[in-house]
MARTI-900771 format. One record per residue: residue in three letters; x, z, y of N, C-alpha, C in turn. Coordinates in steps of 0.2 Angstrom, whole numbers, plus 5000, padded with zeros to 4 digits. Example, Ala and Ser with C-alpha at 12.3 -4.5 7.8 and 13.67 -1.06 7.14 Angstrom:
ALA506650394972506250394978506650394984 SER506450354989506850364995506450395000 
! end
This chain:
UNK475346234718475946264719476446204721 UNK476746214727477246164729477946164726 UNK478346114727479046124724479446174728 UNK479346194734479746244737479546314735 UNK478846324734478646394731478946394724 UNK478946344720479146344713479946364713 UNK480346334718481046354718481146434720 UNK480746454724480746524726480546574720 UNK480046544716479846584710480346584705 UNK480646524704481246524699481846574701 UNK481946574708482546614710482346694709 UNK481646714710481446784709481546794701 UNK481246754697481346764690482046764687 UNK482446724690483146724689483546794690 UNK483346824696483646884698483346944694 UNK482746934692482446984687482746984680 UNK482946924678483246914672483946934672 UNK484346924677485046954678485047024678 UNK484547064681484547134681484247164675 UNK484047124670483747144664483047184665 UNK482647154669482047184670481447144666 UNK481147174662480647144658480047124662 UNK480047074666479447054670479546984672 UNK478946944671478946874673478446864678 UNK478646834684478146824689477846754688 UNK477246744690476946674690476746654697 UNK476746694702476646674709477146724713 UNK477246694719477746724723477346784726 UNK476646784726476346844729476346904725 UNK476546894718476646954714477246994715 UNK477646974720478247014722478047074726 UNK477847124724477547184728478147234728 UNK477947294731478447344732478747374725 UNK478447374720478647404714479247354711 UNK479147284712479647244710480347254714 UNK480247254721480847264725481147334724 UNK480747384722481047454721481447444714 UNK481247414709481547404703482247364704 UNK482147314708482747274709483347314713 UNK483047354718483547404721483947454716 UNK483547484712483847534707484247494702 UNK484047434700484447394695485147374698 UNK485147344705485747314708486147374711 UNK485847424714486247474717486447524712 UNK486047534708486147594703485947664705 UNK485547664710485347734712484647724714 UNK484347784714483647784716483547774724 UNK482947754725482747744732482747804736 UNK483147814742483147874746482447884749 UNK482247944748481547974751480947934747 UNK481047924740480547894737479947934736 UNK479347904736478747934736478347904730 UNK477947944726477547914721477047874724 UNK476947804722476547754725475847774722 UNK475447804727474747824725474247784730 UNK474547774736474147734741474647674744 UNK474347634748474647584751475147604756 UNK475047664760475547694764476147714760 UNK476147734754476647754750477147694749 UNK476747644747477147574746477547554752 UNK477247554758477547534764478147584765 UNK478047644764478647694765479247684761 UNK479047664754479647654750479947584751 UNK479547534753479847474755480347474761 UNK480047514766480447524772481147564771 UNK481047614766481647654764482147604761 UNK481947554757482347504754482747464759 UNK482347434764482647394769483147434773 UNK482947494775483447534779484047554776 UNK483947564769484547584765485047524765 UNK484747464764485147404763485447384770 UNK485147394775485347374782485947424784 UNK485847494783486347544786486847554781 UNK486747564774487247584770487647524767 UNK487347464766487747414762487847354766 UNK487347324769487447254773487647264780 UNK487547324783487747344790487547284795 UNK486947264794486647214799485947234800 UNK485647204806484947224807484447184803 UNK484047214800483547184796482847194799 UNK482847194806482147204810481647154808 UNK481847094806481347034805481047044798 UNK481247094794480847114788480647184789 UNK479947194787479647264788479347274781 UNK479247344780478947354773478147344774 UNK477847344779477147324780477047254778 UNK477547204781477447134779477547124772 UNK477947154769478047154761477447174757 UNK477147224759476647254756476047204757 UNK475947174763475347134764475447064761 UNK476047054758476246984755476346934759 UNK476746944765476946884769477446854766 UNK477446784765477846744761478546744764 UNK478646734771479246734774479646794773 UNK479346854774479746914773479946924766 UNK479446904761479646914754480246864752 UNK480246804755480746754753481446784756 UNK481446804762482046834765482346894761 UNK481946934759482146994755482346974748 UNK482046924745482246894739482946864739 UNK483046824745483746794746484246844747 UNK484146904751484546954752484846984745 UNK484347004741484447034734484846984730 UNK484746914730485046864726485746864729 UNK485846864735486546854738486946914736 UNK486646974737487047044735487247044728 UNK486747014723486947014716487446964715 UNK487446904718488046864717488646884720 UNK488646924725489246954728489547004723 UNK489147044720489447094716489647064709 UNK489347014707489546974701490246944702 UNK490346914709490946884710491546944710 UNK491347004713491847054713492047074706 UNK491547074701491747094694492147044691 UNK491946984692492346924689493046924691 UNK493146944698493846944700494246994697 UNK493947054695494347104692494547084685 UNK494247034682494447014675495146974675 UNK495446974669496146944669496046864669 UNK495446834669495346764669495246734676 UNK495746764681495646744688495846674689 UNK496346644685496646584687496146524685 UNK495846534679495346484677494746484682 UNK494546544684493946554689494146514695 UNK494746524698494946494704494946414703 UNK495146394698495146314696494446294697 UNK493946324694493246304694492946304701 UNK493146354704492846364711493146304716 UNK493746294715494046234719493746174717 UNK493546154711493246094709492546094712 UNK492246154712491546154715491546144722 UNK492046164726492046154733492246074734 UNK492646044730492845974731492145934730 UNK491745944725491145914724490645924730 UNK490645984733490246004739490445964745 UNK491145954746491345924751491145844751 UNK491145814745490945744745490145744746 UNK489745794745489045784746488745814752 UNK489145824757488945864763488445814767 UNK488445754766488045714770487345714768 UNK487145744762486445744760486145804763 UNK485445804764485045854767484845904763 UNK484845894756484545944752485145974748 UNK485146034746485746064742485346094736 UNK485746084731485446114724485546194724 UNK485046224721485046304721485646324716 UNK485746384718486346424714486046434707 UNK486446404702486346424695486946454691 UNK486746514689487246554686487046564678 UNK487546554674487346564667487746624664 UNK487446674661487746734659487946724651 UNK488546734649488746734642488446784638 UNK488546844641488346904637487746944640 UNK487146934638486546974641486447044638 UNK486847064633486747124630487147184634 UNK487547164639487847214643487347244648 UNK487447314649486947344653487347374659 UNK486847384664487147414671487347484670 UNK487947494674488147564674488447584681 UNK488447644682488647674688489447684688 UNK489747654694490447664695490547724700 UNK490747774697490847834702491547834705 UNK492047814702492747814704493047754704 UNK493447734709493847674709494547684710 UNK494947654707495647664707495947624713 UNK496647624714496947584719496947514718 UNK497047494711497047424709496447394711 UNK495847424709495247394711495147384718 UNK495347434723495347424730495747364732 UNK496347354729496747304731496447234729 UNK496147234723495747174721495147154726 UNK494847204728494247194732494547164739 UNK495047194741495347174748495547094747 UNK495847074742496047004741495446964740 UNK494946984737494346944736493946934743 UNK493946984747493646984754494046934758 UNK494746934758495146884761494946814759 UNK494946804752494746734750494046714752 UNK493546754752492946734754492946714761 UNK493246754766493346734773493646664774 UNK494146654770494446584770494046534768 UNK493646544763493146494760492646484765 UNK492346534768491846524773492046484779 UNK492746494781492946454787493046384785 UNK493246364779493246304776492546264776 UNK492046304774491446274774491146264781 UNK491346304786491146294793491446224795 UNK492146214794492446154796492146094793 UNK491946094786491646044783490946024786 UNK490546074788489946064791489946034798 UNK490446054801490546024808490745954807 UNK491145934802491345864801490645824799 UNK490245854795489645824793489145814798 UNK489145864803488645854808488745794813 UNK489445774814489545724818489345654815 UNK489245654808489045594805488245584804 UNK487845634804487145644803486745634809 UNK486245594809485845584815485145614814 UNK484845604808484245634807484245704806 UNK483645744808483645814808483045834804 UNK482945894802482345924799481845944804 UNK481345974802480845994807481046054810 UNK480946064817481246124821480946184819 UNK480346194817480046254816480346294810 UNK480346254804480646284798481346304799 UNK481746254803482446264803482646324807 UNK482146344812482346404816482246464812 UNK481746464808481746524803482346534798 UNK482446474795483046474791483746484794 UNK483746464800484446474804484446544806 UNK483946574808483946654809484146694803 UNK483746674798483946714792484646694789 UNK484846634789485446614786486046644790 UNK485946654797486446684801486546754799 UNK485946794798485946864796486346864789 UNK486246824784486546824778487246814778 UNK487446764782488146744783488546804786 UNK488246834791488546894795488546954790 UNK488046964786488047014781488647014776 UNK488746954773489346954768490046954772 UNK490046924778490646934781490847004783 UNK490347044785490447114786490647154780 UNK490247134774490347164768491147154766 UNK491347094766491947074764492547104768 UNK492447114775492947134779492947214779 UNK492347244778492347314779492347354773 UNK492347324767492347364761493047394759 UNK493547364761494247394760494447444765 UNK494047444771494247484777493947554777 UNK493347564774493047624774492747644767 UNK492647714766492347734760491647734760 UNK491247704755490547704755490247774753 UNK489647794756489347854753489047844747 UNK488847784745488547764739489047714736 UNK489247724730489747674726489247624723 UNK489447564723489047504720489247494713 UNK488847484708489047474701489247404700 UNK489747404696490047334693489547314688 UNK489547244688489047204683489447184677 UNK489047154672489247134666489847084667 UNK490247084662490847034662490646974659 UNK491146924658491046854655490546814659 UNK490646814666490146774670490546714672 UNK490146654671490446584673490046554678 UNK490346534684490046504689490046434689 UNK489546394689489446324689489546294696 UNK489146324700489146304708489146364712 UNK489646374716489746444719489546434726 UNK489046484728488846494735488546434738 UNK488146394734487746334737487146364742 UNK486946414740486346444745486646454752 UNK487246484752487546504758487746444762 UNK487946394759488146324762487546294765 UNK486946294761486346264763486046294769 UNK486046364769485846394775486246384782 UNK486846394781487346374786487246304789 UNK487146254784487146184785486446174790 UNK485946204787485246194791485346234798 UNK485646284799485746324805486146274810 UNK486746254808487146214812486746144814 UNK486346114809485946054811485446074817 UNK485146134816484646154821484946164828 UNK485546194828485846204834486046134837 UNK486346094833486546024836485945984838 UNK485345984835484845954837484545984844 UNK484546044845484346074851484846054857 UNK485446054855485946044861485945964862 UNK485745924858485745854859485145834864 UNK484545874862483945864867484145884874 UNK484445944874484645964881485045924885 UNK485545894881486045844884485745784886 UNK485245754882484845694884484445704890 UNK484145764891483745784897484145784903 UNK484745814902485145824908485445754910 UNK485545714905485745644907485245604911 UNK484645614908484045574912483945604919 UNK484045664920483945694926484545674931 UNK485145674928485645644932485545574934 UNK485345534929485245464931484745454936 UNK484145494936483645484941483945504948 UNK484345564948484645584955485145524957 UNK485445494953485945444955485545384957 UNK485045364954484645304957484345324964 UNK484045384965483845404971484445394977 UNK484945424975485545424979485745354981 UNK485745314976485945244976485445204981 UNK484845214980484345184985484445214992 UNK484545274993484745305000485345265003 UNK485845264999486445235001486345165003 UNK485945124999485845055000485445045007 UNK484945095008484645085014485045105020 UNK485545155019485945165025486445115026 UNK486745085020487145025021486844965025 UNK486244955023485844895026485744915034 UNK485544975035485544995043486244985046 UNK486745005043487444995046487544925047 UNK487444885042487544815042487144775048 UNK486544795049486144775055486444795061 UNK486644855062486944875068487644845069 UNK487944835064488644795064488544725067 UNK488044695064487944625066487744615073 UNK487344665076487144665083487744685087 UNK488244725085488844745089489244685089 UNK489344645083489744595083489544535087 UNK488844525087488544475091488744495099 UNK488644555101488844575108489544555109 UNK489944575105490644565106490844485106 UNK490544445102490644375103490344345109 UNK489844375111489544345118490044365123 UNK490244425123490744455128491344415128 UNK491644395122492244365122492144295125 UNK491644255123491544185126491244185133 UNK491144235136490944235143491544215148 UNK491344185154491944155158492344215161 UNK492844205165493244245168492944295173 UNK492344265176491944315180491744375177 UNK491544365170491244425166491744455162 UNK492444455164492944485160492844555159 UNK492644585165492544665164492044685159 UNK491544635158491044645153491244645146 UNK491744605145492044595138492444655136 UNK492744695141493044755140492644815139 UNK492044805140491544865139491444885132 UNK491344945130491244965123490544935120 UNK490644915114490044885111489844925105 UNK490344965103490145005097490545075098 UNK490345125093490645185094491445185093 UNK491645145088492345145086492745105092 UNK492545045094492945015099492845045106 UNK492245075107492145105114492645155116 UNK492845195111493345245113493945225115 UNK494245165112494845135115494745105122 UNK494245075123494045035129493945085135 UNK493645145133493545195138494145225140 UNK494645235136495245265138495645215143 UNK495645155142495945105147495545105153 UNK494845105152494445105158494545165163 UNK494645215160494745275165495345265169 UNK495845235167496445225172496245175178 UNK495745125177495645085182494945095185 UNK494745165184494045175187493945165194 UNK494445185198494445175205494545105207 UNK494845065203494944995205494344945204 UNK493844965199493344925197492744935202 UNK492444875204491944865209491244845205 UNK490744875207490044855204489844785205 UNK489744745200489544675200488844665197 UNK488644605196488044595193488044595186 UNK488644585183488644575176489044635172 UNK489244685176489644745173489244805174 UNK488644805175488244875177488244915170 UNK488044895165488044935159488644965156 UNK489244925156489844955154490145005159 UNK489944995166490245045170489845115169 UNK489145105168488745165167488945195160 UNK489045165155489345195149489945225150 UNK490445195154491045225155490945295159 UNK490545295164490445355168490045405164 UNK489545385160489245445157489445435149 UNK490045455148490245455141489945505136 UNK489745565139489545615135488745605133 UNK488445555136487745545134487645515128 UNK487245545123487145515116486545465116 UNK486745405115486145355115486045335108 UNK485445325106485245295099485445225099 UNK485545195093485745125092485245075095 UNK484545095094484045055096484045045104 UNK484045105108484045105115484645065117 UNK485245075114485845045116485844965115 UNK485544945110485444875109484944845114 UNK484344885115483944855120484244845127 UNK484644895129485044895135485444835135 UNK485844825130486244765129485844695130 UNK485244695127484844635127484644625134 UNK484444675138484244665145484844645149 UNK485444675148486044655152486144575150 UNK486144555144486244485142485744445145 UNK485144465145484644415148484744405155 UNK484944465159485144455166485744415167 UNK486244415162486844375162486644305161 UNK486144285157485944225155485544195161 UNK485144235164484844205170485344195176 UNK485844235177486344225182486844165181 UNK486944165174487444105172487044055168 UNK486844005172486443955168486943895165 UNK487543905167488043855165488343875158 UNK488043925155488343945148487843915142 UNK487543865143487043845138487443815132 UNK487943775134488343745129488743805124 UNK488943855128489243905124488843945120 UNK488143945122487643985118487543945111 UNK487543875111487443835105488043855100 UNK488643855103489243875099489143945096 UNK488843985100488744055098488244065092 UNK487744015093487244015087487543995081 UNK487943945081488343925075488743975072 UNK489144005077489544065075489144125071 UNK488644135074488144185071487944175064 UNK487744105063487544085057488144095052 UNK488744075054489244085049489444155048 UNK489344195053489444265053488944295048 UNK488344275048487844305044487944285036 UNK488144225035488344205029488944245026 UNK489444255030490044295028489844365027 UNK489344395031489144465030488744465023 UNK488344415021487944415015488444415009 UNK488944375010489444375004489844445004 UNK490044465010490344535010489844585007 UNK489244585008488744635005488744624998 UNK488744564995488644554988489344584985 UNK489844564988490544594985490544674985 UNK490244704991490244774991489744804986 UNK489144774985488744794979489044794972 UNK489444734971489744734965490244784964 UNK490644804969491144854969490844924968 UNK490244934971489844994970489645004963 UNK489344954960489144954954489644974949 UNK490244944950490844954945491045024946 UNK491045054952491245124953490745174950 UNK490045154951489545194948489645194940 UNK489745134937489845134930490445174928 UNK491045174931491545214929491445284930 UNK491045304936490945374937490445404932 UNK489945364929489545384924489945394917 UNK490345344916490745354910491145424910 UNK491445434916491845494917491445554917 UNK490845554920490445614919490145624912 UNK490045574908489845574901490445614897 UNK491045594898491545624895491645694897 UNK491545714903491545784905491045824902 UNK490445794902489845834899490045844891 UNK490345794888490545814881491045864880 UNK491545864885492045924885491645984886 UNK491245984891490846054893490446074887 UNK490146024883489746044878490146074872 UNK490746044871491146074866491446144868 UNK491546154875491846224877491246274877 UNK490646244878490046294877489946314870 UNK490046264865489946284858490446334856 UNK491146324859491646374857491446444860 UNK491246444866491046504869490446544865 UNK489946504863489446534859489646564853 UNK490146524850490446554843490846614845 UNK491246614850491546684852491146734853 UNK490546724857490046774858489746804852 UNK489646764847489346784841489846824837 UNK490446804837490946844834491046914837 UNK491046914844491046974848490447024846 UNK489846994845489247034844489347064837 UNK489647024832489747044825490247104825 UNK490747094829491247144829491047214832 UNK490547204838490247264841489847294836 UNK489447254832488947294827489347324822 UNK489847294820490347334815490647394817 UNK490847394824491247444827490647504828 UNK490047484830489547534831489347564825 UNK489247534819489047564813489647604810 UNK490247584811490847624808490847694813 UNK490747684819490747744824490247784822 UNK489647764821489047804819489147844813 UNK489447814808489547844802490047904803 UNK490647884806491147934808490947994812 UNK490547974817490248024821489748074817 UNK489348044813488948084809489348134804 UNK489848104801490348144797490648204801 UNK490948184807491248234811490748294813 UNK490148274815489648324817489448364811 UNK489348334805489248374799489848424797 UNK490448394798491048434796491048494801 UNK490948484808490948534813490448584811 UNK489848564809489348614808489448654802 UNK489748624797489948664791490548714792 UNK490948694796491548734798491248794802 UNK490848784807490548834811490148884807 UNK489748864802489348904798489848944793 UNK490448914791490848954787491249004791 UNK491448984797491749034801491249094803 UNK490649084804490149134806490049184800 UNK490049154794489949194788490549234787 UNK491149204788491749244787491849304792 UNK491649284798491649344803491149394801 UNK490549384799490049434797490349474791 UNK490549444786490849474780491449524782 UNK491849494787492449544789492149604793 UNK491649594797491349644801491049704796 UNK490649674791490449724786490949764782 UNK491449724781492049764777492349814782 UNK492449794788492749844793492349904794 UNK491649894794491149954795491249994789 UNK491249964783491250004777491950044776 UNK492450014778493150044778493150104783 UNK492850094789492850154794492450214791 UNK491850194788491450254785491850284780 UNK492150254775492550284770493050324773 UNK493450304778493950344781493650404784 UNK493150404788492850464791492650514786 UNK492350484780492150534775492750574772 UNK493250534771493850564768494150614772 UNK494150594779494450644784494050704784 UNK493350704784492950764785493050804779 UNK493150774773493150804766493850844766 UNK494350814768495050844769495050904773 UNK494750894779494650944784494351004782 UNK493750994778493351054775493851084770 UNK494151054766494551084761495151124764 UNK495451094769495951134772495751194775 UNK495151194779494851254782494651304776 UNK494451284771494251324765494851364762 UNK495351324761495951354759496251404764 UNK496251384770496551434775496051494776 UNK495451484775494951544776495051594770 UNK495151564764495251604758495951644758 UNK496451604761497151644761497051704766 UNK496751684772496651744777496251804774 UNK495751784770495351844767495751884762 UNK496151854758496551884753497151924757 UNK497451894762497951934766497651994770 UNK497051984772496652044776496452094771 UNK496352074764496152124759496752164757 UNK497352134757497952164755498252204760 UNK498252184766498652224771498152264775 UNK497552254776497052294780496452314776 UNK496652344770496152374766495952444769 UNK496352474772496152544775495752524782 UNK495852474785495552464792494952414790 UNK494452434787493852394785493452374791 UNK493352424795492952414801493252364806 UNK493852364807494252314811494152244808 UNK494252244801494252184797493552154798 UNK493052194798492352174798492252134805 UNK492452174810492452144817492752074817 UNK493452074815493752014815493451954811 UNK493151974805492751924801492151904805 UNK491851944808491251924812491451874818 UNK492051894821492351844826492551774823 UNK492851784818493051714814492451674812 UNK491951704810491351674808491051634814 UNK491051674819490751644825491151584827 UNK491851594827492251534829492151474824 UNK492051494818491951434813491351394814 UNK490851434816490151404818490251364824 UNK490551384829490651344835491051274833 UNK491551284829491951224827491551174823 UNK491151204819490651154815490251114820 UNK489951154825489551114830489851064834 UNK490451084836490951034840491050974835 UNK491250984829491350924824490750884824 UNK490150914823489550874822489350834828 UNK489550864834489450824840489950764841 UNK490550784839491050724839490850674834 UNK490550694828490350634823489750594826 UNK489250634829488750594832488950554837 UNK489450574842489650524847490050464844 UNK490450474839490750414836490250374833 UNK489750394829489250354826488850314832 UNK488750344837488350314843488850254846 UNK489450274847489950214849489950164845 UNK490050174838490150124833489450074833 UNK488850114833488250074833488250034839 UNK488350054845488350014851488849954851 UNK489449964848489949914847489649864843 UNK489449884837489149834832488549794835 UNK488149824838487549794842487849734847 UNK488349754850488649714855488949654852 UNK489349664847489649604843489149564840 UNK488649594837488049554834487749514839 UNK487549534845487249504850487649444852 UNK488349454853488749404855488749344850 UNK488849364844488849314838488149274838 UNK487549304840486949274840486949224846 UNK487249244852487249194857487649134856 UNK488249144852488649094851488349044846 UNK487949074841487549024836487048984840 UNK486649024845486148984848486448934853 UNK487048944856487348894860487548834856 UNK487848844850488048794846487548754843 UNK486948784842486348744840486048704845 UNK486048724851485848684857486348624858 UNK486948634857487448584858487348524853 UNK487248554847487048504841486448464843 UNK485948494846485348464847485448414853 UNK485748434858485848384863486348324861 UNK486748334856487148284854486748234850 UNK486248264846485848214842485448174847 UNK485148204853484848164858485248114861 UNK485848124862486348074865486348014860 UNK486448034853486547984848485947944848 UNK485347974848484747934848484647884854 UNK484847914860484747874866485247814865 UNK485847824863486347764862486047714857 UNK485747744852485447694847484947654850 UNK484547684854483947644857484247594862 UNK484747614866485147564870485447504867 UNK485747514861486047464857485547424854 UNK484947444852484447404849484147364855 UNK484047394861483747354866484147304868 UNK484847314868485347264870485347204865 UNK485347224859485347174854484647134854 UNK484147164855483447124856483447084862 UNK483747104868483747064873484247004872 UNK484747014869485246964867484946904863 UNK484546934857484246884853483746844857 UNK483346874861482846844865483146784869 UNK483646804873484046764877484246704873 UNK484546714867484846654863484246614861 UNK483646644859483146594857482846554863 UNK482846584869482646544875483146494876 
! end
């Protein structure tokens, strides 16, 4: 067992001891799903959501994934995609270490909150300031000591905090602000230490540590900033009092320190490669410029030679001295030659100047022009044999001219080297400024991504709450409408029954009164009374039939009306359910897009 694995094992046993779990680990591979489920229930104070009794390996994977999802969505509000339940169950050391570090940081964060609620806040702040001063002195070291916390009272038990008052919320808000200030101070100290440290750790291990440490730092920033702005669905339990911190948040400083070192090493390598490429390009350009300057110097010497020859020629060849010998002087001479074009006569020594003057638009290469001048000069030498003495003088002048040109070339090279050196220094300073601006932009981008994740998580929770609230309201309204319809139907039936009963009573009394009157007044006319009674009985029978038909018609109308209303309510319910279904589909699609965007961003950052 190496020293690193022993440190992780000590951290796991320390976390179990703080949570009062009677378990002692001897190897890091013994951290299975049951250990993490027990840690979750001890720290959070609630059971694992969707917990399944562990009978198979798939059940352990399901429980571990539920623990990871609950931490990521409900408490940490960051992505824990690099940790999966399958890797934990298989015993992958990197995933087990990352999850242990998350539980350790969450436990320390809750202990800090509980300690801030105690009246011993002043003494605690003094101890933390002393710890940060010692941390600032030891930032040049590559190894950081692990976090050691001594508990005074181990007899205190974990309990659930169901309600929090306004004073506790205010204290949590103050604590989050203090933690954010301290994290900013740690970032400044690490940036200062990075400028003084040259040796770096191995890149492979630092990449893993930097990725995980960035997630932990982002986790606690989001927890400290969003705890006072929104209400949690699950309240976190406070922990035992009388807690004394000897060294606070050394693990967080270690991770952030390694991450910044890794980033600085990667940027330095990229910067050195860019400098080498630029130097190679500069050397190639310098060689090309040297070649071109040498060619120009050769052409320049040839033109000067021709000019000297033309100047030292006798008066017979004065027209040749005025001819163009180079591109720069030829333009001026051609302008003067145009004015005297008609007065110049063709001679033996001015053939080439006159041709150049006449055919100005013809583009001649330096080689052909020099050959033509050589031929012209040879012809002049043949024609003018009296110029031998002048030629000797010309050779001396040419030697002096070559020496002067060599000196001039050396001076030009020295000046070019000085300019190149100054230009390299200036470019080096500009690259440093660009690197600093790129670092600032990268930091701003990370902050923007963190803000976007926080906004998305808050928006997702609020949207889910709004949808649930709308669904419950719709169900309540539908139930209320149905109950009101039933009450109206019952009331109408009662009214109809009372009306028919009253009508029957009235008809009965009326019939009885008529019979008594007819018995009193028409006792003698029994036959006529019998006819009238028969006629009245027939009328009563017709009235009863009409009433029955009216009742049946009213019943039919009420039944049709109720069926129509019930059908409309069913259509409304079906339409609302379809809207909720499509809203859920939109939410899932947005989640997939955001996950794909975050994945692409992480891959681009790693590349």
